[in-house]
N, C-alpha and C positions, 0 to 999 in steps of 0.2 A: 505494500500499500504506500503510495507516494506521501511524504511529509508535507503537511500543510503549513503554510507560514501566515500568521496573522499579521495584519497591518500594525505597525508600530504605534504606539500612542506615547503621548507625552505626559509626564508627571506634572500635576498642577500643584506646585509648591505653596504658593499663596493664592487662595481663592479670591481675595480682593484685588489681585492684579493678575489675571490669567495670562498665559502665554499668547502672543499673537495668533490670530485666526481660531482661537477657542472662546466660543461664545457662551455666556452665562445666559440659563433660560429662567431660573428661579432659585430663590434661596428661602429655606425654611428653618426653623428653630424648634427643638424639643423643649417648649416652654413647660410642659407639665411634668417633666421628670428631670431635666438637666438645662435649666436655662443658661445660655451661652454655648450649647452645643448645637452645631448647624450642619445641614446637609445642603450643598450647593450642586445643582445640576447643569451640567454644561454640555455642549455638542462640541466634539472635535472630529473632523471628517465626517463620517457616517456613524459614529460611535457617541453612545452617551456615557458620559464621565460623571460620577456622583463623587464629590468629596466631602467626607465627613471631617468637620474641623471645630477645634475649640482652643482657646487660649489656656494654657496650663500656669497655674500661679503656684509658686513653691516659696516656701519660708526661706529667708536669707538668700535667695538665688535669683536670677533673672527670670522672667515670664518667657514662654516660648510657645509658638504655635504648633500644635499637634494636628496632623492631617492622616487620612487613610482615603485611598482611593478605589472606586470600584469602575470597571469598564466593562461594556458590552455593546453589542450592534443596537442601534436605534430601535429596531423591531422588537427588542425586550420590552418596550413600554406597554404594546397591546398584549404581548405574552405574558406579562406579569399579571395583568388584569384577569386574562382567561384562566390562567393557572391557579390564581388565588379563588376563583369562582369553583374550580376543581376541587380546591382544598375544602371549601365549605359545603359541598355537596355531600349527601349520605351515599355509600357505596351503591345502593339499589338505585340511586338517581344518577349514576355514571361517575360518582366522585371518587375519591381516593380510598383504595380498599382498607377495611379494618386491619390495624396492626402496622401500618406503614405510616411514616412521619415524613417522608421526602419523595421528591419526583425530580427527575431531571430530562432535558431535551437538549438538542442541538439547534441553537438559534444562529442561523447564518454561519454554521460552522464551528460555533463556539459552544462548549458544554456548559449549560447554565443549569444550577439545581436550586430548588427552593425546598427548605426544611423547616418543620415545626418545631420550635425550641421549647424545652419542657422546664428549663430552670428559671430562677428569678433573675430578670434582666435589671431591674431597678428596685428602689426602696419600697414601692408599692407592691412588689412581688409579681409583677407582670411575667408572662411568658412571651413569645413573640416568634418571630421567623427570621431565617437567615437566607440570604440571596447570595450564591457562590458563581463565580465564573472559574471553573476547573481547568479552563484554557489558559489563563493568564495569571502569572504570579504577581504578588505584591511587588512594588518597585524596589523593597528592600531585600526581595528574594526570599522572604520568611514563611510563605505559604501561598495559597491560593486567594485571589482576591474575593472579599466578602463584604457584605453589608448587612448588618443586624439591627431589626426594627423590633421594638416592644409592641404589644397589643394596644397600650394607650396612646403612643405615638402614632401608631398605624390609624387607628379609629378616631380617636378624640383630638389627637395632636394635629391633624391634617395632613399626615404623609401620604395616605392612600388617595385622598381627594386630590392632592397635588399630582400624583402619579397618573391618576385617570384623566385629569385635565391634560397633562402632557401627551398620554396615549391617544386621546380624542383628537389633539392637534397633529400629532404624528399621522393618524389615519386620514385626516383631512388635508393633508399637505400643507399646514399652515404653521408647523414647527420651525 
């Protein structure tokens, strides 16, 4: 089988000043759980880049910007909305089978996975979801790119509504 080469993407080190030709779509804050923690959604070429970022404040040391980036083809926008519906359906309705907590698909040649998380993701004890791109490593090469979202941020904090708006714009060609 021939080796597939994915398009190279640029690491966005400062979400306030993205590299040239990378466009900010929207920025949202997890005000419910972690005020000051943001997700910035960018387009670079035909990919979506989501940068999770916050200012880390340390006692007696300088503050610093902490970032983590998740990249995937833009078509992940409607994929996630549809896959999430699959997660919320009962097995007899065509949803995720009993005993499974994850699913993955190839999205334009990139292996994307969605997993239901069972642990406590924040002080309120939320569970949530992780979105993985098993085809792309973190920029520091520490593991696969991932995005973790708590239930409260997803539903009450506006993350899913923001994602659905972007998916709608993508499908309508207005992104």
